[in-house]
N, C-alpha and C positions, 0 to 999 in steps of 0.2 A: 970423838967429836969432830965434826967437819969445820971447815972455814965458814964463817957467816957470809953468805952470798948476798950482800946488801946491794951491790951494783953489778950486774952481769948481763949476758945476752939473754938470760932467762931468769925468772925469779925462783926457779926450783933449786933447792939446796943441792950442791954437787953430789953429795952422798945419796940423794934420793932419786936421781935422774934415771938410773937403770931400773930401779923398782917401779917407778911410775910408768915408764915406757912399757915394761912387761905387763903391768896391770891393765893398762889401756889396750894392749894387744889382746890379752886374755879375755877381758870382759866385752870388748867390742862395743856394740850399741846398748848393752844392758845397763851399764854404769858409766858415768862421766866423771873424771877426776876434776874437782873444783879447786882444791888447794891442798898443799901439804907442807909439813915442816918436820925436820928431824928432832927438834927440841933443843939442839945445841948443848946437850948435857944439863940443861936447866929444867926443861919441861918435857912431858911425854911426847913421843913421836905422834904425829897426826896425819891422816890421809883422809881428806874430805871428798866424798863422792855424792853424786846426785843420781837417784834412780829414775826409772821411766815415769814415775808418778810425781816427780818433783821434790821428793823428800831428800834432805841433805843429812848425812850422818858420817861419823868418823869410823873408818874401818878398824883402826887400831883399838879403840875402846868400845866400839859398838854403841856409841852415844848418838841418839837422834838430836839434831840441833834445831832449835825453834826458829832461827833466823834464816832468811833467804839470801842475805849478803852480810858483809862486815863480820865475818866469823871470828877473826882474831882480834885481840886487844894487845896493846903494847905496854910492857912494864917500864920501870924507871931507867933501866939500862938499855932499852931499845929492843929487847927481845919480844917476839910475838908469841902469844899463847891463846888457847881456847878455854875460857872459864869452865865450861861444862866438863872438859877433859881433865883439868887440874883438880877437880873435886873440891870446890870451896874457893877460898880466896887465893889469888895468885901469890906466888913466892917472889915478891919484888924487892 
């Protein structure tokens, strides 16, 4: 589990930076990374990408997300999660 990057030069979790950089390089213009989170040992890893048609989906779970923004919700401890990826109610 990485350190929770609440305040940093970037909002990308430190453990995810190399992965996201490589994904962005590999996919180029085909997909755009919208958001990501390692899950911090509490929730599943998520990498949200937008395709050329405007669809947003999580690469880790292959879940298509119905929203165009505000993908994450925050639990009582301040951890962010995506309800569709957690499969039901959040573990808060």
